[in-house]
N, C-alpha and C positions, 0 to 999 in steps of 0.2 A: 715535385709539383706542390705548390702551396694551395691548401684547401680554403675555400670561402666558408666561414662559419658566422652565422648571426645568432647570438645567444641572448636570451632574456634572463635577467636576474630579478626574480620576484621579491627578493629580500623578505621582510616579515609581512607579506600580503597574501591573502586568499585562503579561505577554508577549503576543505575537500569539495563541498558543494559548489563553491564559486569556481574552483579549478575545473570541474567537469563541465560547467556552463561555458567556460572559456574554450575548452577543447571542442565542444559542439559547434561553436561559432568559428573557431580558427582552422580546424583541420581541412574543411573544404577548400580553403584558399591555397593549400599546398599543390593543388592540381595545376596552378599557374607557375609554380616554382621551377626554375631551370634545373636540369640534372647537374649534379656535382656541387650544388649549393646546400649547405647543411643548416638546419634549424635546431637549436638546443634550448630547452627550458630548464633553468636552475631554480628549483622550487623549495619551499620550506620542508623540513624533515617530516612534518605531520602529513604532508600531501604526497610524498614520494611514492608510497605503495599504491595508492589509488591511481596516480598518474601513470605508473609503470604498467599497470594492468590495462589501462585504457589507451596507452600509446603503442601497445604491442602490435607489430606489423605495420605501423605508420612510418613516415619519413622523419618524424621528430625524435631527436635524441634527448635523453634525460640526464640532468646533472644535479648534484647537491651543492650546498653553499659553504661547506667546510668539512674537514676530516681531521681526526687526531692521529698522531704518529704511533701510538701504542695499539696493540691488538685488543687489549681489554684492560680493565683496572678501575681504580677509584678516581675517576675523572668526571665528576658530576657535570652534566650538560654537554658532554662531548659525544662524538659518534665515531666508530671505528670503520676501517676499510671493509672488513668482512660484513658489517651491518649494511653498508651501502651496496656492495656487490651482490648480496643476497637478493636485493630488490631488483637488480638488473640495470644498474646505472652505467653510463658511459663517461660522464665528465664530473669534475668537482672544481669549484672555484677555490683558490688558495691565495691568501694574502691580500684580500680586498682592503681598501683603505679604511673602511668602517671597522673591520676586524683589527687593523693596526691601531686606529685611533681610539676606539672605545673598549677594546678587549685585550690590549697589551701584546698583540702580535709583534714579533720582531723578525728580522731577516733570518735569524737562526731557527726560530720555530716554523717560519714559512718553509724553510728548506726541509725540515723534518716532515712537514705535512706533504710537500711535493714528493718526497721519496716514498712515503707511505702510500700515497695515491698510486704511484707507479708500481709498487710491489703488488698491489691488488688489481692491476690491469686497468685502472682508471686513467683517463687523460686529464691532467690538471690544467686549469686555466690560471696562470700566474698573473696577478695584478701588480703593476708597478706605476708609479706616478709621483709628481711633486705637488707640494702645497703652493698656495698663492705667495706666501712669504718667500719660499725657496725660489720660485720662478722670478719674483721681483728682485731677488738678490743675485740672479744670474747663476743659480745652482742646479738648474734642471738636469743637465747632463751628469753632473757629479752625483746627485741623489739617485738617479735612475741606474747609472752604471754601478753604484754601490749596492743597490738592491739586487741587481742581476748577479754581480760577483759573489755575494754572500748567499743569495737564494738558490743559485744553480749549481752549487757544489755537488758533484757526483750525480746530477740529474741527467737522465737520458733525453737529449734534445730531439730525438725522433718521435717521442711520445709526449708532446708538450704543445700548449697554446699559451701565448702571452697576450695580455691586454694592457695597452697603455691607457691609463685613466688619470688624467690630470685632476688632482683632488679638487681644485678650485672650479672645475666644470661639472662635478657630479651633483646632480639634483639642484643646481643653482640656476639653470636656464642659460648659463654662459657656456658657449661651445668654443673650444679651441679652434682657431681657423683651420680649415681642412689642409691647407698647404703646410701649416706649422705642425699639425698632427702627423702629416706625412713625413716631414723632416725628422721629427723625433723618433718615429717608428723606424725610419731608415737608420738612425744612429743606434737604436736598439738592435737591429739586425746585424749591424757591423760588429757587435760584441758577441755574437753567437757563432758557434762552430758549425751549426747546421743552418744554412741560409734559407732553408725551405720551411722553417717554423712558421705556422700561421700566427700573425700578429694583428690583433684587433684594436680598434679604437673604442673607448668608452667615455662618456661624459656628455650628457644632454643630447644624445642622438635621438632625432625625431623624424617623423615622416617628411618634413619639409627641408631637412638637410642631409638625409641619408644618401641621396644620389650623388651629391658633390663629394661627400666623404668617401664613398665607395669607388669614385672615379680616380682616386689617388693611387699612384703606382705601388706604394709600399703597404697600403692598408688592405688586409685580407678578411675583414669582417668587423663586427661590432659587438660589444658587450653592453646591453641596453637595460636600463632600470625602468623608470616610470612608463616609457613608451611601449614596454612589453606587457603591460597589465591589461590592455584591452585588445581583443582579437583583431579588429580591423587595423589598429595601429601597428601591431607586431607583424601582421600579414604584409602590410605596406613595406615594412623594413626588410622582411625576408625576400619580398619580390621587388626589391629596388631595381631601377632601370640602369 
């Protein structure tokens, strides 16, 4: 059974104070959320602890935005699985295009981070997707299949979420047509041994397009950036029709 997961990726936004103000406005909206639909917030490291304490007992799951593959060591700026699980997290984003583009992530290091997350009982959200140049060159399937083949080596697909995020649609205001997103996600599913993996769409998901996106047969949720930063907007996404 494929789980519906709407996840917000706050990226480098919100202080602890701002995060608590968000929760105060957002949590009451969950009374409208259908059973079996999961809301996840992936917040900055500095906010994880206070969010964990204030989400205890709520329906919202908490996630981090990265994880290192080693248990400890001289890895300035990184965070280990044990550091995350101590706070009480459920999810962690791995391989986001911004990590690949700006911080040198490769399919091989993505694979190491996926395995580390699973060793610590975290559910990784693996991000895959193509650039505008790759799509224009007709390389969408080749790129994504390559990311999956290298990234999923020895990964337990029963403890995994995948997010299809076309790079050209992230934060640009351009949204992949819902039918095209559905087609690509269907192709991603065809490459998996476990066909029940939750596969999200991410890329300029907004209140005015979420209903159409979530009506698609292959799409099991959304990984949302900017539209997750305000309580009313994210609530609208979580409570899509």
